[in-house]
N, C-alpha and C positions, 0 to 999 in steps of 0.2 A: 504494500500500500504506500503510495506517495502522497504526502500531506503538504498542502500549501496553507500557511497561516496568513491571514489578511487582517490587519488592524484597520479600524474605521470601515468595517466591511459593508455598511449600508450607505456610506457616503458616495460621492460621485466616482472617484477612482477606485475605492474599495469594492463597490458593487460591480463595476466593470471588470475588476480583477477576479471576483468570484465567478462571474459568468464565463469569462475567458478561460480560466484554468480548470474550472469544472468541465468545460467543454473538451479540454485536453485529457480528461480522465483522472485528474487529481481529486482526492478528498479534500474539501476546503473547510478550514476551521476559521471562523470569524471571531474577531474581538470588537464588540460594538456595544456601547452603553448610552448612545444618543446624547452625548455631551453637546452636540450641535444645537439641540433645543435649549439647553442651558445658556449657550453662548448668544443665540440670536432669536430665541422665542419660538412659539408654537409653529409659526409658518415655516420655520426652517427644520422642523423635526424630520428625522430620517426613518421614523417608525414605519411609514408606508413602504419605503424601499426594503427594509428588513423583512416585513411581512411577505412581500412579493418574492424575495429570494428564498425564504423558507418554504414557500408554497411550491415554487417551480423547480428547485434544485435539490434532489433527494440526498446527495452526498455533501451537502452544506450544513454545518452545525455551528451555531453562534453561541458565544459566551459573553455575558454582560459584565466583562471585567474592566476595571479602571487600570489603564497602563501605568499609572503612578504607583500602583500596589505591586511591588516586586514579588512578594510572597505568592500572590495569586497568579501573576504572570509565570513565575518559575514553576508552579505546580502544573499549569497547563502545558508548558513545554516539556516538563518531565514526563507527563502522561503520554505524549506522542513520541518523544525522544528522536532517535535517528530516522524515524519514518518521515520527519519533517525535512523536505528537500528545498523548500522555498519559503522565505518570509518576506511579505510585502507590507511595508509600514507606511500607511497613509493617514493614520489618525493624527489630528493636530488641532490646536487653536489657530485659525488661519487669518485673523483680522488685525490690522494695524490698530484701529480705533479701540477694539475690545481689549487688546492687550494692556492698554494704558489704564483701563478700569480696574483690572485685577492682575497686576504684574506677576504675582506669585503663582496664580493659577496658570497663566500663560506659560511661564518658564517651566513649571513642573510638568505640565502636559507635554510641551514640545521637547524639552531637554532631558528632564529626568525620565519621562516615559520612554524616550529613545534609548537611553543607556540601559534601562531595565530590559528592553527587548534585545539589545545587543548582547548583554551579559547572559540572558537566558539562552540565547542562540549559542554563545560560546560554550556554555556549560553542558547543554543537552543535545545540540545538533550542529557542531561547529563546521561541518562540511556543507551545511545548507547555504544557499545563495541568499544574501540579505539585500533587499532593495529598499531604498529610502526616498520618499517623495519630498524633496527639498523645495526651494523656491528661489526665484531670481532676486528676492528681497535680501538675500545674503550679501548682495553687492551694495546695499544701502542706496543713498541718493547719488552715488558716483555717476550713473548714467545721465543725470541732469546737468553735469558739467561738460557733456559732449557739445560740439558745435551744432546747434539745432536751428533750423530755418522754418519760419511760419508760412504755411500755405493757406488756401481758402478753407480747407477742411481738416487739416492735420498739421502737427509738427513733424518734421522730417530731418534726418541728419544730413549735414552738408555732404554733397556728392563726392567731394574730394577726400573724405575721411575713409580710412581702411574698413570701418564697420558698415559702410553704406551698402556694399554689394550683398553681404550675407547676414549682417547683424552682429550682435555682441558675442564675443567668444569667451572662453574660460580664462583667458589671460587677464581679464579685468580684476583689479585688486578689490578685496573685501575690507581693507583697512581705511582709516581716516575718513570716515563717512558716517552720516546719520542713518541708522538702520530702521528706526522705530523699535520699540521693545519686542514686538513680534519678530522683526528681522533678526534681532540679537539672539532671541531664544532659538530660532532656526539655525543661525550660524553655529551656536553651541552644539546642536544636534548634528548638523552637517559635518563639522570637523570631527566629532566623535565617531561618526560612521566611517569617515576616512581613516581615522586612527586605528579602529578595530581591524580594518583591512590591512593596513601597513604594519602595525605592531604585532598583531596576532596571526597575520597571514590568512585572514578570512576573505571570502569572496563577497565584498560589499560594494554596492553601486549607488551613487548619489545622482539623482535626476533633478536638476534645478529648473523647475517648471516656470513658464510664463503664465498665461491665462489658461487654466485648465477648465474645460467646459464640456457640455454634452447634455442630452435629454434627461439624464438621471440626477441633475444638479438641483438641490433644494435651495434655490437662489434667495439670498437676503440682501438688504441694502448694503451691509458692511462687507459682504463677501459673495462672490458668484456673479460677476459682471454681466455676462451675456444672458444667463438664465433669468436673473432678476430683471434685466432690461426688457426681455421679451415678455416676462410675466406682466410687467407694467403696461407694455404695449397691448397685450391681449385683454387686460381687465380694465384699462383706463386709469389705473392707479398712478399717482404722481411719482415721477422719477426725478431725483435731484442730481444735478451735474456739479461736481466739486472741482472748481478751479480750472486753470489752463485753457479757458475759453471752450472747453469741451473738445479740444483738439489733441488730447493726450492719446498716444498710440499704444496698443497692446497687440502682441501676437497671440493667436488663439488656437489651441490644439484640442481636438476631439479626444475624449477619454479613451476611446478604442485605440486611437493611434498611439497614445501614451502607453497603454497596457501592452500593445503589440511590441513596443520597444522594450518593455520589461521582459517579455518572452524571449526576445532576441538576446538580451543580456543574460538571461538564465541559461541559454544555450551556449553562450560564449562569455563567461564571467571573468572579471579582473578584480584585483585587490585594491580597494579604496579609490576607484575611478569616479571622476566627476564629469557630468554631461550637462550642458545647457540644452534644454528641450522646450520647444514651443512651436507655434505655427510657422515661425521664420518668415521669409519673404513670400512663402506660399500662401499663408493665411494670417492676415493682420488687418487691423482697422483702427481708426480713431473713434472716440465716443460719438462724435457727430455723424460719422459714416455709419456706425452701428445703429444709431437712432433712425437714420433714413432707411436702412435695410429692414428694421423692425416694422416701421410704418408701412413699408411696401408689402411685407409678408402678412402682417396682421390686417391690412386693408383699412387702417384708421390712423388718424394723427395721434401722436403721443402727447401726454400731459407732462411737460418738463418744466423744471425750475432750476435756475442757475444760482449756485452759491460761490461767491468769490474765493473763499479760502479753500485751498487744496488740502488734501489729507497729508499728514506728516509722513515723510518717507516715500510718498507716492512718486512713481516714475512719470516723466513727461513723455518719454519715447523709449519703448523697449521692443526690440525684435531679436529673437534668439538665433545665433549662428549654430546650426546643427551639424556642421561638417565633421566634427570629431566623432559624434555619435554615428553618423553614416559611414565614416571611415572604419570604425571598430565593428559596426553592426550593419554590414552592407545590404542585408536582406530587408532592412526596414525602410519605410517611406511614408509620407503623408497620404491620406486618402480623402480628407474632407476639408474644404475651405470655410471661411466665415459664413458665406451665404448658405452653404450646405448645412452647417451646424445650426444656424438660427432657424432654418426651415424645419429641421428635425426636432429642435426644442419645442417649437410652436405646435407641430403636429402631435407630438407625444404627450404634451402637458395641458393643452388648451382646455379640454373638457374638465380635467381635474382642478385647474385653477379657478374655474367659474363656479365650482360647487361651494356651498357654505362650509366654513372652517369647522 
């Protein structure tokens, strides 16, 4: 029996991982306690996602464990032992703004939770592949010091800059920058995953995601850009644009494309390897461009409000350079762009969004 452990198993990337690796024949063990509802309220609950997974996937078993509880994490890993071949760690507190409300909760979930999972892996299944869903926020606001040019609908990097053709690569420093407390807690986790790979010789991979999205996202205002935007477009709810004239750029990657990269890494693991991963030049948009697409797909104008102050640590322009990943994992590629993603989010969720809470 080959076991895949997925933390945050009912979240966007966790649920996609459950479906993907269950389909490959793994017995999938989830760790999910719906902290997302605690972070963002009832509308962000992942209980609907967990219920669907438990109904549809017979070899999926979920445990409502808090990853901050090392004793409980350790007992679960001991139970399955060397049958565990893959650990996919997606559970996190994912918001800049929320982290400032409860810094200790943010840090213990993101940093302490990660080292608990790493140590449990080292003790009970050290040959397993460990995949960590990191974030481009580990680079802090360094990207905002790039030479940016304002156009009608977006900010864009100067065409003469080396990052123009493919985006930002892994050479960018994570030092001397404002990360936000969330970014700092993810840096701690990111570096620890690297260290377990290099120090203990474990197969650990770090995927620094841009804007991760897809139809399974329980979008909330503080996290889940495209899902929440489309939800507002479909329901008429007000959407607030925070700063940068709404021209801030994100590269957007579908959850399936990210998880297929996890699979390729599982087949060809390295020790402590870091990858920037996002939509790259294939799939990116500004907020204004995304609003226009949402209005087109939903068939109605959006109710938007502009707030002058940007969020602390927010990027003005981010596009991931995925060339290292493609060089190491040549069988991986993007399959869906922004328009594809938004269309799928709308089709999958529209009826559910319009139902009473």
